[in-house]
N, C-alpha and C positions, 0 to 999 in steps of 0.2 A: 584604861587598859583593855584591849580587845582580847577576850579569852579564846577566840579562835586562833589567834597568834600564839598564845601560851600553849594551847593544846598541840599545835603544830610543832612548836619548839620545846616540848616538855622536857626533853633531855637537858637542855640548857637551863631551864628554869628550875629543874629539880634540885640543883645545887643551892640555888638561892632560897628555895623553900626549906630545904634541910637546914641551912644556916639560920633561918628565921625560927623554925619550929623543930628543934633537934630531937624531940620525942617521936617524931614521925619516922618510922623505919623505911628502909628502901623498899620493902615489900608493900607497905602502905602507899608509898609514893608511886609505885608501879600501878597499883589499883586506881589511884586518883587519876592518873594519866591526863592531867591538865584540866580536869573538870572542876569548875568553881564550887559547885554544891558539894561534891565529894570532898574537896579540900576543907570546906567549912565543917562538914560533919566529922571528919577525922581530927581536926583541930579541937573541936568541941569535945569529942570523946577522949582524946589523949590528955587534954589539959583540964577537963572538968569545967568547961565554960558554958555559959548560956549561948543560945543561938545569936542573940544580939551582940554579945562580946566577940564571938567568933567572926561575925560579919564585920565588926569594927576592925579587927586585926587583919582580915583579908583586904578590906578597903585600904587600910594603911599600907599594906604590902603593895597593892596596886599603885598607889600614889608614889611610893618610893621607886618602884620598878619602871615607872614612866620616865624617870630622869636618866 
């Protein structure tokens, strides 16, 4: 998944991200603004995950979003 595309279409992807990680508030999603590292950090903080686990979840999300 090309994150430049996600950043450009963040409003579309925001709903998918919210469905995947419901603890992320709209305000947090606005701050993320499609930036992959920001997303990982917010997931890590909201769910108490390690960096590696947050990376795995984002990678899985990328794989699903490609389809």
